[in-house]
Structure formats: structure tokens, C-alpha cells
C-alpha positions as CSV (number, residue, x, y, z in Angstrom):
1,X,22.4,15.7,-24.2
2,X,19.9,14.1,-26.6
3,X,21.1,10.6,-25.8
4,X,20.6,11.2,-22.0
5,X,17.1,12.4,-22.6
6,X,16.3,9.5,-24.9
7,X,17.7,7.0,-22.3
8,X,15.6,8.7,-19.7
9,X,12.5,8.4,-21.8
10,X,13.2,4.7,-22.6
11,X,13.6,4.0,-18.9
12,X,17.3,3.1,-19.1
13,X,18.3,5.5,-16.3
14,X,18.0,5.3,-12.5
15,X,16.8,8.0,-10.2
16,X,20.1,9.9,-10.3
17,X,20.0,10.0,-14.1
18,X,22.9,7.7,-14.7
19,X,22.6,5.2,-17.5
20,X,22.3,1.7,-16.0
21,X,24.8,-1.0,-17.1
22,X,23.7,-3.7,-19.4
23,X,23.2,-7.3,-18.2
24,X,26.5,-8.3,-19.8
25,X,28.4,-5.5,-18.0
26,X,26.8,-6.5,-14.7
27,X,27.7,-10.1,-15.2
28,X,31.3,-9.1,-16.0
29,X,31.6,-6.9,-12.9
30,X,30.0,-9.6,-10.7
31,X,32.4,-12.2,-12.0
32,X,35.4,-9.9,-11.4
33,X,34.2,-9.2,-7.8
34,X,33.7,-13.0,-7.2
35,X,37.2,-13.7,-8.5
36,X,38.7,-10.9,-6.3
37,X,37.0,-12.3,-3.2
38,X,38.2,-15.8,-3.9
39,X,41.7,-14.3,-4.3
40,X,41.5,-12.8,-0.8
41,X,41.1,-9.2,-1.7
42,X,38.9,-7.0,0.4
43,X,35.8,-5.3,-0.8
44,X,36.0,-1.7,-1.7
45,X,33.1,-0.8,0.5
46,X,32.4,-2.3,3.9
47,X,29.4,-4.4,4.2
48,X,26.3,-3.4,6.2
49,X,27.3,-5.9,8.9
50,X,30.7,-4.4,9.2
51,X,29.2,-0.9,9.5
52,X,26.8,-2.1,12.2
53,X,29.6,-3.8,14.1
54,X,31.5,-0.5,14.3
55,X,28.6,1.6,15.5
56,X,28.1,2.5,19.1
57,X,25.2,0.8,20.8
58,X,24.2,4.2,22.3
59,X,22.9,6.8,19.9
60,X,24.3,10.3,19.9
61,X,21.2,12.0,21.4
62,X,21.0,9.4,24.2
63,X,24.7,10.1,25.0
64,X,23.9,13.8,25.0
65,X,21.0,13.3,27.5
66,X,23.3,11.3,29.8
67,X,26.0,13.9,29.7
68,X,23.5,16.7,30.3
69,X,22.0,14.9,33.4
70,X,25.5,14.0,34.8
71,X,26.9,17.5,34.2
72,X,23.7,19.2,35.5
73,X,23.9,17.0,38.7
74,X,27.5,18.0,39.2
75,X,26.8,21.7,38.7
76,X,23.8,21.5,41.1
77,X,25.9,19.8,43.8
78,X,28.6,22.5,43.4
79,X,26.0,25.2,43.8
80,X,24.4,23.6,46.8
81,X,27.8,23.2,48.6
82,X,28.7,26.9,48.1
């Protein structure tokens, strides 16, 4: 526990409290990632563009409003015809 507190005091941690990797470790991971991409392997996490491509153009609350209006119109038509 003392090493975690010392790392936090020295500013070596991020906001979640994890110790940040050294520059050498970051360079190694970046090189490994670049080699994997060149080899044709897919990334472990989808990119932001991939996430945006799979999202619906209509937000959930807007879809809820449309369903509410359509269903409410249908119910009112049923009640008027009775």
C-alpha cells in the first residue's frame, strides 16, 4: 500500500489510481499493436468510427416519442369508432 500512495504523491497514477506505464512500456505496446495491424489482426476494441457506424440515427427517446404518438393515435381512433 505504501508504494501506491507514494506513486500517487509523485503523480505517477491516473484518476483511477492505476500506475501509468513507463515510456518504454508504451513504446513496446504501440510497436506490438502496429505489428498486429500490419499482420491483419483486428483491434481488440472497436474504433470510435465503428461504434458510430453501428448506432441508430434515431435516439432512444425520439423513438419513444414516435411510438407514443402512433400508439396514442391508434388508441384514440379505436375509442372514437366504438
